[in-house]
C-alpha positions in Angstrom: 0.0 0.0 0.0 1.3 3.4 -0.9 1.2 6.3 1.5 1.6 8.9 -1.3 -1.4 11.4 -1.5 -2.0 11.2 -5.3 -3.5 13.8 -7.5 -6.5 11.7 -8.0 -7.3 8.8 -5.6 -9.3 6.9 -8.2 -6.7 7.1 -11.0 -3.3 5.9 -9.8 -0.4 6.4 -12.2 2.3 3.8 -12.9 5.8 4.3 -11.4 8.4 6.0 -13.6 11.7 4.2 -13.9 13.9 6.5 -15.9 13.9 9.0 -18.7 16.0 9.4 -21.8 15.7 12.1 -24.5 12.1 12.7 -25.4 10.9 9.5 -23.5 9.9 8.4 -20.1 9.8 4.7 -19.1 7.7 3.0 -16.5 9.0 0.1 -14.4 7.7 -2.5 -16.9 9.9 -1.0 -19.6 7.1 0.7 -21.6 8.2 3.9 -23.3 6.1 7.1 -23.4 6.8 9.9 -25.8 6.6 13.1 -23.7 4.4 15.1 -26.0 3.6 17.7 -23.4 6.8 18.0 -21.4 4.8 17.0 -18.4 3.0 20.3 -18.1 5.2 22.2 -20.5 8.2 21.7 -18.3 10.7 19.3 -19.8 12.0 21.5 -22.7 15.3 19.6 -22.8 13.9 16.2 -22.5 15.2 13.8 -19.9 18.7 13.0 -18.7 20.4 16.0 -20.2 24.1 15.3 -19.3 25.1 19.0 -19.0 22.4 19.9 -16.6 22.9 16.8 -14.5 26.7 17.4 -14.3 26.1 21.1 -13.3 23.8 20.1 -10.5 26.1 17.3 -9.3 29.0 19.7 -9.1 27.0 22.2 -7.1 25.8 19.5 -4.7 29.5 18.7 -3.9 30.1 22.4 -3.1 27.0 23.6 -1.2 23.5 22.3 -1.8 21.5 25.0 0.2 22.1 28.3 1.9 19.2 30.4 3.2 19.0 33.8 1.6 18.5 35.3 5.1 22.2 34.7 5.6 23.9 34.2 2.2 23.7 34.8 -1.5 25.4 32.3 -3.8 27.4 32.3 -7.0 24.9 30.3 -9.0 22.0 32.6 -7.9 24.0 35.7 -8.8 25.1 34.2 -12.1 21.5 33.2 -13.0 20.2 36.7 -12.2 22.9 38.3 -14.4 22.2 36.0 -17.2 18.4 36.4 -17.1 18.6 40.2 -17.1 21.0 40.2 -20.0 18.4 38.2 -22.0 15.2 39.8 -20.6 13.0 42.4 -22.3 14.3 45.9 -21.9 13.5 47.5 -18.5 13.6 44.4 -16.4 16.5 44.7 -14.0 16.2 42.5 -10.9 15.5 38.8 -10.3 13.8 37.2 -7.3 14.5 33.5 -7.5 11.8 31.2 -6.1 10.9 27.5 -6.3 8.1 27.4 -8.9 5.5 29.3 -10.9 2.8 29.8 -8.3 5.5 31.3 -6.0 6.7 33.5 -8.8 3.2 34.9 -9.4 2.4 35.3 -5.7 5.6 37.2 -5.4 4.7 39.4 -8.4 1.3 40.3 -6.9 2.7 41.2 -3.5 5.6 43.2 -5.0 3.0 45.2 -7.0 1.1 46.0 -3.9 4.2 47.0 -1.9 5.5 49.1 -4.7 2.5 51.4 -4.5 2.7 51.4 -0.7 6.3 52.5 -0.9 5.2 55.2 -3.4 2.5 56.5 -1.2 -0.4 55.3 -3.3 -2.1 52.9 -0.8 -5.5 53.1 -2.7 -4.1 51.1 -5.5 -5.3 47.6 -4.7 -7.4 46.3 -7.6 -6.1 43.6 -10.0 -7.6 43.2 -13.5 -7.0 39.8 -15.1 -8.8 37.8 -17.8 -11.4 35.1 -17.7 -10.1 31.6 -18.6 -6.6 32.4 -17.4 -4.5 30.4 -15.0 -1.8 31.9 -12.7 -1.1 29.3 -10.1 -2.6 27.5 -7.2 -1.6 29.6 -4.2 -4.6 31.6 -3.0 -3.5 35.0 -4.5 -2.5 33.4 -7.8 -5.7 31.3 -7.9 -7.8 34.4 -7.2 -6.1 36.2 -10.1 -6.7 33.3 -12.5 -10.1 33.3 -14.2 -11.0 29.6 -14.4 -14.3 29.1 -12.7 -13.8 25.3 -12.1 -10.4 25.8 -10.3 -11.7 28.8 -8.3 -15.1 27.6 -7.2 -14.2 25.3 -4.2 -12.0 28.0 -2.7 -14.0 31.1 -3.6 -14.7 32.0 0.1 -10.9 32.2 0.6 -10.0 34.3 -2.4 -9.4 38.0 -2.8 -11.6 40.0 -5.2 -10.1 40.2 -8.7 -11.8 41.8 -11.7 -11.9 39.7 -14.8 -12.3 40.9 -18.4 -12.7 39.0 -21.7 -9.8 36.8 -22.8 -8.1 37.4 -26.2 -9.5 34.3 -27.7 -10.1 34.9 -31.4 -11.6 31.5 -32.3 -14.5 32.1 -29.9 -14.5 35.9 -29.4 -14.0 37.6 -32.7 -17.2 38.6 -34.4 -17.9 37.7 -38.0 -16.5 40.3 -40.3 -14.4 41.8 -37.5 -10.6 42.1 -38.3 -8.1 40.9 -35.7 -7.1 44.5 -35.1 -10.7 45.5 -34.5 -11.2 42.6 -32.2 -8.1 43.6 -30.2 -9.3 47.2 -30.0 -12.7 46.1 -28.7 -11.0 44.1 -25.9 -8.7 47.1 -25.1 -11.8 49.3 -24.8 -13.3 46.8 -22.3 -10.2 47.1 -20.2 -10.3 50.9 -20.3 -13.9 50.7 -19.2 -13.1 48.5 -16.3 -10.3 50.8 -15.2 -12.7 53.8 -15.4 -15.3 51.8 -13.4 -12.8 51.1 -10.6 -11.0 54.4 -10.8 -7.5 54.4 -12.3 -6.1 55.6 -9.0 -7.4 52.4 -7.4 -5.9 49.9 -9.9 -2.5 48.4 -9.3 -2.0 45.8 -12.1 -3.2 44.1 -15.2 -2.2 40.4 -15.3 -2.1 38.2 -18.4 -0.4 35.2 -20.0 1.1 36.2 -23.5 0.0 32.8 -24.7 -2.7 31.2 -22.5 -1.7 27.8 -21.4 -3.5 24.9 -19.7 -6.9 26.5 -19.2 -7.6 27.4 -22.8 -5.0 25.5 -24.8 -2.2 27.6 -26.3 -4.3 30.6 -27.2 -2.1 33.5 -28.6 -3.2 37.1 -28.7 -4.1 38.9 -31.9 -1.5 41.4 -33.4 -1.3 44.7 -31.5 -3.4 43.5 -28.5 -0.5 43.7 -25.9 0.9 46.9 -27.4 -2.5 48.5 -26.7 -2.6 47.1 -23.1 0.9 48.5 -22.5 -0.3 51.9 -23.7 -3.4 51.7 -21.4 -1.3 50.7 -18.4 1.2 53.5 -19.0 -1.6 56.1 -19.4 -3.1 55.1 -16.1 0.0 54.4 -14.0 -0.8 50.6 -13.8 1.7 47.8 -13.7 1.7 45.2 -16.5 2.4 41.8 -15.0 3.0 39.0 -17.6 2.8 35.4 -16.6 5.3 33.4 -18.7 5.4 30.5 -16.3 4.2 28.1 -19.0 4.8 30.0 -22.3 8.2 31.4 -21.5 11.8 30.2 -21.7 11.7 29.5 -25.4 8.5 27.5 -25.5 6.9 29.8 -28.1 10.1 30.3 -30.2 11.7 33.2 -28.3 13.2 33.1 -24.8 10.5 35.4 -23.5 7.1 35.0 -25.2 6.3 38.8 -25.0 9.2 39.5 -27.4 6.9 38.4 -30.2 4.2 40.9 -29.0 6.7 43.8 -29.0 6.1 44.7 -25.3 8.1 44.6 -22.1 6.3 44.0 -18.7 6.9 45.8 -15.5 7.0 42.4 -13.7 7.4 39.0 -15.4 7.0 35.5 -13.9 8.9 32.5 -15.3 9.3 28.9 -14.2 8.7 25.5 -15.8 11.3 25.7 -18.7 13.7 27.6 -16.5 14.6 24.4 -14.7 13.4 22.1 -17.5 12.2 19.7 -14.8 15.7 19.1 -13.4 15.0 21.3 -10.4 12.0 23.1 -8.9 12.7 26.8 -9.7 10.9 29.9 -10.8 11.7 33.6 -10.9 10.0 37.0 -10.7 11.7 39.7 -12.7 10.9 43.4 -12.1 11.9 46.8 -13.4 14.6 49.0 -12.0 11.9 51.5 -11.0 10.0 49.0 -8.9 13.2 47.8 -7.2 14.3 51.4 -6.5 11.0 52.1 -4.8 11.8 49.3 -2.3 15.5 50.1 -2.1 14.9 53.8 -1.4 11.9 53.2 0.8 11.7 50.6 3.5 14.4 48.5 1.9 12.6 45.3 2.8 10.3 43.3 0.5 7.9 41.9 3.1 7.7 38.5 1.5 9.8 35.3 1.3 10.0 31.6 0.8 12.4 29.0 2.3 13.9 28.0 -1.0 14.6 31.4 -2.5 17.7 31.4 -4.6 18.4 27.7 -4.0 22.0 27.2 -5.1 21.5 23.7 -6.6 18.4 24.7 -8.5 20.2 27.8 -9.7 23.1 25.8 -10.9 20.6 23.6 -12.9 18.9 26.6 -14.3 22.2 28.1 -15.5 23.0 24.9 -17.3 19.5 24.9 -18.8 20.1 28.5 -20.2 23.4 27.3 -21.6 21.6 24.6 -23.5 18.8 27.0 -24.6 20.9 29.9 -25.6 24.5 28.9 -26.1 23.6 25.5 -27.7 20.8 27.3 -29.6 18.0 24.9 -28.7 15.6 27.8 -28.7 16.4 28.3 -32.3 14.9 24.8 -33.0 11.6 25.7 -31.6 10.1 27.7 -34.4 11.0 25.3 -37.2 10.2 22.1 -35.3 7.0 23.7 -34.1 6.0 24.6 -37.7 6.7 21.0 -38.7 4.6 19.6 -35.8 1.8 22.1 -36.5 1.8 21.2 -40.2 1.6 17.5 -39.4 -1.3 18.2 -37.0 -3.1 20.3 -39.7 -2.6 17.6 -42.3 -3.8 14.8 -40.1 -6.6 16.6 -38.2 -7.4 19.8 -40.1 -10.5 18.3 -41.5 -11.4 16.0 -38.6 -15.1 16.3 -37.7 -14.3 17.1 -34.1 -11.4 19.5 -34.5 -12.4 23.1 -34.5 -9.1 24.9 -34.2 -5.3 24.2 -34.2 -3.4 27.1 -32.7 -0.4 28.2 -30.8 3.2 29.4 -31.2 6.4 27.4 -31.5 6.2 24.2 -29.6 3.2 25.3 -27.6 0.2 24.1 -29.6 -3.4 23.5 -28.8 -6.2 21.5 -30.6 -9.7 22.6 -29.7 -12.3 19.9 -30.0 -15.9 20.5 -31.0 -19.1 18.5 -31.8 -19.8 20.6 -34.9 -17.1 22.5 -36.9 -19.5 24.9 -38.5 -21.3 26.1 -35.3 -18.2 25.5 -33.1 -20.6 23.8 -30.6 -18.5 22.1 -27.9 -18.7 18.4 -27.1 -21.1 17.4 -24.3 -19.2 17.8 -21.0 -20.9 14.7 -19.6 -18.8 12.6 -22.1 -15.6 13.5 -20.3 -13.6 13.5 -23.5 -10.5 15.2 -22.2 -10.0 12.6 -19.5 -10.6 9.8 -21.9 -8.2 11.2 -24.4 -5.4 11.5 -21.8 -6.0 7.9 -20.8 -6.2 6.6 -24.4 -3.0 8.5 -25.5 -1.1 7.2 -22.4 -2.1 3.6 -23.4 -0.6 4.3 -26.9 2.6 5.5 -25.3 2.0 9.3 -25.6 2.0 11.8 -22.8 -0.2 14.8 -23.8 -2.3 17.3 -21.8 -6.0 17.3 -22.6 -8.2 19.6 -20.5 -11.9 20.3 -20.3 -13.7 23.6 -19.5 -11.9 25.4 -22.4 -14.6 27.9 -23.1 -15.9 28.9 -19.8 -14.6 26.5 -17.1 -17.4 24.1 -17.8 -17.8 23.6 -21.6 -15.2 22.8 -24.2 -12.2 20.4 -24.6 -8.7 20.8 -25.9 -5.4 19.0 -26.2 -2.2 20.9 -25.2 1.0 19.8 -26.8 4.4 21.1 -25.5 7.1 18.5 -26.4 10.8 18.9 -25.7 12.8 21.2 -28.0 15.0 18.2 -29.0 12.0 16.5 -30.7 13.2 14.8 -33.9 11.5 14.6 -37.3 10.6 11.0 -36.7 9.2 11.8 -33.3 6.9 14.4 -34.8 5.4 11.6 -36.9 5.3 9.3 -33.9 3.4 11.9 -31.8 0.8 12.5 -34.5 0.3 8.8 -35.1 -0.2 8.0 -31.5 -2.5 11.0 -31.0 -4.6 9.9 -34.0 -4.9 6.4 -32.5 -6.1 7.9 -29.2 -8.6 10.1 -30.9 -10.0 7.2 -32.9 -10.5 5.3 -29.7 -12.4 8.1 -28.0 -14.1 9.9 -30.8 -14.4 7.2 -33.5 
């Protein structure tokens, strides 16, 4: 009998034995192609020798030193490297142990920034429906997924949610992408006016929406308009790149493709590539200066801030992504995978949309392609697809509630950047077999 508290007590997973390249193996020797990188984590695949060696070397020197007493060379090096690669304006790095910690830190820093500036009325957060920003209470409150929020609603702070940038569902017939983006921007402006600009502290968004909606990119110009709106009203722009960042969409920071720089940015998942639990919150020099020249103390903290071994692993991951140019593989391999998906499923009766950027791709499932009507939620298609794909030897990330937290199903794909041409074909073949099992 296991004493592990599993994610789901009625669906127990097999035990993993080892990983190699793009595959994980269970204890019976069965291979599973990691088509989603777990949850868009394993960007380098498994058993990367350079990352393993870097972490082993650090363990032999010092595994952990609490940041209440010490900084460390790996943490300092990681911060320098990230800022050298980050969008213009980001200047300081707060290293944590994961994405939810990074987002929680971002929200608390935003609030303290305005306190230090003498603007205590700024307390409201505006985010988007069908977003996901983590599972700590502040991050969960900021996220806009009804299903995830509902059980814990009495514990959550009030956050104001506006429409997502979700062209497949939200763009009106005859409306251009630019007109659609402008309509969404107007909704944000109206929400700010309703709350009073002097009371709003931040707008929070994922550049490419991840697990909740299935790799939904923004339309051209959308984030530039949001940047303008935030600047005009003295509001911070917080971008959550926990899932879509660190090369996943084809550039190290996803917002590079939108032509904007945030005031605060959260990263995680691909930063450690699964080799170590790590995340980071990056902020502007102006925000840091408000703390430095004010109280001097960020009233926040976690035990594993700046963990030396995790930082050593993240430095090695960046070496692989940047120096070994693995990020440069993402766009071409992503285009190959997307082309294969469109060729195989583009006319499938139950596929409404294939979307995403780089190696961050989503397939939205429907009951009718013309009306875009979702599948009946009672069918539990997402869960069945996950199980069927796993039986075929494919790890993918199907989710339900795509449209509004209750209706809609999608499949998220986020394979390792080392994916080969043959493995692109293997992924599509195994996904097709799973879809035939579930959808006929």
